[in-house]
N, C-alpha and C positions, 0 to 999 in steps of 0.2 A: 435571476439570482445575481444581481449587479451589487450588492452591498458587500462591502468588505467587513469581515467577522474577524473580531480578534480574539485569541485564545483566553480562557477564563482560568486556566490551571485545575480546573475540576474534572476529574475522571468520572466517566459514565461506566459502570460494570452492567454486564449481563450475565444470565443464566448459562451454564456450561451445555445444558442440553439445546440452545437456541443456535440455529446455523443461520447467520445473516446472509442472504443471496441478493446479488445484482447481476443484470445482465447489461451489455453495452453492444452496440454496434461496432463495426471495425475501426472507426474513429474515436471510439471512447465515449460516445453519448449515451446516456442511461435509457435502456428501453423497457427494463423490467427491475423491480425490487420488491422483496417480500415484506411482509408485515413487521417481523423483527428488525429488519434492517431500517425500515421506515422508523419505527420505535426508537432505536438507538440513535438515529441520525437527527430526529425531531424534524423531519422533512414529512410533507404530505405527496402522495403519488404524483399530483397534479404539478407540484413544484421541482420535483425531480426528474421527473420523465422529459427527456429530451436535453438535459442539462450535461455539460462535460462531467465525467466522473472525478475529474481532479477538483471539483467544487468541494469535495470532502477533505482536500489533502492539508494535512496539519502543516504549518510553517516550520516545524522543527524536524519533519520528516526528512531525512538525507535523500537528496536527489539522485545520489549514486546508487541507492537500492532500486529507485524506479528504472534507472538506466539498464540495470542487471534483468528486471521484470521485463521490461520492453525487448531486450536482446532474446531472451528466451521465448517470449511470445512471437517475435518475427521469425524465430525458427521453428515456429509452429509447435512448441512444447509447452507443456504445462509449466506454470511458474508458482513458487512458494516463496513467501515472505512475512516477516512480521511487519505489521502495517500501524502506523499511528495516524489515525482520522480525526477530523473536527466534525463536531455536530454543528446543527444550526446556529445554535447560541454561543458557540465558541467552546463548549466543554469538549473534551476529548474522548476518545476509546482506542483500545488496543485489540488488535485480532491477529489471528494466525490465519492467513490467506492463502488459498489455492486457487489459481486463475487458470481456466482452461479455454483453449481456443474453440469456437464453435464454427462447425464446416457445413456448407451446403452439399448436396448431393454430388456436386463435381469434385470436392475435396477443397473448395476454395474458401478461406477463412471469411466469415460475415459477421463476426462479433466473438465476445469474450464472456465467459460466465464465471464469476468469483463466489466462492463459498468461504465464510468466515466463521472461526470458532474461537472460542475464550482461549487466549493462550496461557501457558503456566506461568503463574506470578513470579516464581523463583527464577525461571530462566528469563523473564523480563527483567527483573530487579538485578540479577548478577551478569547477565551477558549482553541483552539485546539493548536496553537503555543506555548502558556505558558505551556501547560500540555506536550505537546511533547518535549520541552526543558528540562522541568524538569525531565522527563522520561530518556531521553539521556543523560543528567548529571549524573544521578543516575547510569545507566548501564555502562558509561565511566569510573567510579571510580574504577573500578574493573580490573585487569590485567587478570584474568580468564573470559572469555565472558560467560560462564554458570554461575557463581556467579552474574555478572552484569545483565544477563537476569533475573534471579532470583529474584534480589534485585528490578529491574524495574517491573517486574510482581508482586511482593509482594506490592509494593508501588501502584500500579494502583488497584489491588484487594481492599486496604484498602481503597482508595478513592472512589471508587465503592460502596463497602460495608457502608461507610458513607453515601451514597445517597439512599442506598437500591436499587441497580440498577445494571444492567449488563452494559457491554462495548456496546453491540448492542442497547439496550434501550437508553443508554446515548447518542449516537451519533444519532439515530433517533428522538430524543428529541429535538435535536438543530435547 
C-alpha cells in the first residue's frame, strides 16, 4: 500500500448494529480485521494484514488526539476517541473507537484490539468536528510537525483543563 490516497470528501456510513474490529501487533501492524471493518474501508484481508494501522489515517485527523491515545495505551489502559478514518478510495468514515491493549500470559502487551461503533451524529456535528478542525488548523500552522503537535496538544490540554476533565472523561461524557 504505497499509493497516496487523496480524500474525496464523501462520507461512508454504516449501520449502528455493526462493530468494526481490528487487531494489531504491539507496533501497530494489522493482524486481524472483521468483515464490517473490511467493508467500510474497502480493503481486502490480504491488502490490510501486515500493514501499519495508520494507513487508514485521514489527513484531517488531529495528531494531538493520536498522542493522547498512545499515552493511554503506553500506560496499558484502554483508550477512547472519536476517529476520522479514510477508506481505500479516499472516502471517510467516523467511528467512536475503544482500543484495548492485548496482553500475553505474563502481562506483557503484545498488541491492541480496536472496536468501533457508529458515533452520535449530533455529537459529531456540534462537538467533535469543530474541535478536531480547530486542533488540525492549529497543528497545520507549523512547518515543524513536532511544534504543531505540541501546539495542538497544549491547546487541547487547556480546553480540557477549563472543563476540569481528561480527554477520556470528556469523550465518554458525550
